[in-house]
C-alpha positions, -999 to 999 in steps of 0.1 A, spaced: -321 318 463 -293 336 445 -307 364 423 -290 352 392 -302 316 397 -337 330 403 -336 349 370 -323 318 351 -351 297 367 -377 322 355 -363 320 320 -364 282 321 -401 282 331 -410 307 304 -391 286 278 -408 254 290 -442 270 288 -435 280 252 -423 245 244 -455 230 257 -473 253 233 -453 239 204 -425 264 200 -389 265 212 -367 295 219 -331 303 220 -316 318 252 -319 353 236 -356 349 234 -358 344 196 -379 315 183 -360 286 167 -367 278 130 -394 252 122 -383 231 93 -416 211 93 -439 241 88 -444 236 50 -462 207 33 -441 177 21 -438 172 -17 -433 142 -39 -450 108 -43 -465 94 -12 -462 126 7 -483 129 38 -499 162 45 -490 176 79 -511 199 100 -497 234 106 -477 240 138 -497 254 167 -496 292 168 -478 307 197 -490 340 211 -467 365 227 -430 371 221 -416 341 239 -394 341 270 -375 372 278 -338 371 268 -314 359 295 -294 388 309 -257 384 297 -245 394 332 -265 366 347 -249 341 323 -215 356 330 -220 353 367 -231 318 365 -206 305 340 -174 323 349 -174 356 330 -152 384 343 -166 405 372 -165 443 370 -137 443 395 -117 421 371 -126 443 342 -113 473 362 -80 456 369 -77 445 333 -83 480 320 -56 495 343 -32 468 331 -37 480 296 -35 517 305 -2 512 323 13 486 300 47 499 288 51 474 260 50 488 224 24 462 215 -3 481 235 -11 511 213 -20 545 226 -55 541 210 -60 509 231 -49 527 262 -74 555 257 -102 530 250 -93 512 282 -95 545 300 -130 551 287 -140 517 298 -125 522 332 -143 556 337 -176 540 328 -170 512 354 -162 536 382 -193 556 376 -209 529 397 -204 538 434 -196 503 445 -169 500 418 -154 533 428 -152 520 464 -132 490 451 -103 512 439 -86 508 473 -92 470 476 -78 465 440 -48 488 447 -57 511 418 -55 545 435 -17 547 431 -14 539 394 -44 561 386 -30 591 405 5 586 390 -10 590 355 -16 627 363 22 630 356 21 611 323 39 627 294 9 622 271 -17 650 274 -47 627 268 -35 603 294 -33 631 320 -68 643 308 -83 608 313 -66 603 346 -81 636 360 -115 626 345 -115 592 362 -105 607 396 -133 633 393 -158 605 386 -145 583 414 -149 609 441 -181 625 431 -206 625 460 -186 598 477 -168 606 510 -151 573 512 -133 579 479 -127 616 487 -108 604 518 -87 580 498 -78 606 471 -67 629 498 -47 602 517 -30 592 485 -18 627 478 -41 633 449 -54 667 458 -21 686 456 -14 669 423 -48 680 409 -42 716 421 -8 716 405 -23 703 372 -52 728 373 -28 758 378 2 746 359 15 771 334 20 756 300 -6 728 306 -34 726 280 -68 741 287 -86 708 284 -63 691 310 -66 720 334 -104 721 331 -106 683 338 -83 687 368 -106 715 380 -136 692 376 -118 666 397 -110 691 424 -146 703 424 -158 667 431 -130 662 456 -137 691 479 -175 695 480 -188 685 514 -154 672 525 -136 698 546 -102 681 548 -98 681 510 -111 717 508 -84 728 533 -56 711 515 -67 725 481 -69 760 496 -34 756 511 -20 744 477 -37 773 459 -22 797 485 13 783 477 7 792 441 -3 828 448 -41 826 453 -56 832 488 -87 811 493 -106 829 521 -141 842 527 -146 879 537 -142 874 574 -108 857 569 -119 822 577 -114 792 555 -140 782 529 -167 760 542 -168 729 520 -205 726 526 -212 761 513 -217 754 476 -217 791 466 -183 796 482 -169 764 468 -181 775 433 -162 808 438 -130 788 444 -136 765 415 -144 794 392 -109 809 398 -94 777 385 -118 775 355 -109 811 346 -72 803 348 -78 773 326 -94 795 299 -63 817 298 -40 787 293 
């Protein structure tokens, strides 16, 4: 049986059990009001016995995600697409504040590994990476933040970021003269997530840093091993220190 249907069935059974005991409940688990609990007044009134007492707190509330799944609510993939549409909407009706709120929502969604893996299927890599070039500092900041979240401990998304040209852009943002410290630090965070345990991204990042005057080599002249966390930290620390001097 579908998991959501199974959960709804359990709620129905709990509600029916409560009803048999003389109490009904809303779908949120709260008891309904009982208008007959007090004595009737006036001539000819007939005394009524008190309602049966119900023990326990009633059925558990129905999970909103279950109801949304069963009755047509938006999926998380649809929410991701909707958020990106708001973020990239050029119309003046979409305020900067709303774009940043949408960015926050987007970042929270892609904290989920499965959602991060949907970026390719939903064609969201390209618009997200392009936002690293946005004229607004906070938009660049959030774009780097989302990229760092998307690729953390996830080789599939590390591969896509590299394939879409995101690593050179992040190195440029992290080392760019005149860029704000907070943007450079967030780009550094994204690079740290992108290169750890993924050698192809580490090699590209090292090459890009070399083009900008920083040689990324270990003592014996070989390239940094992406699986050597201490050596990766040394590289990332260079970028963090440059960000502090921005």
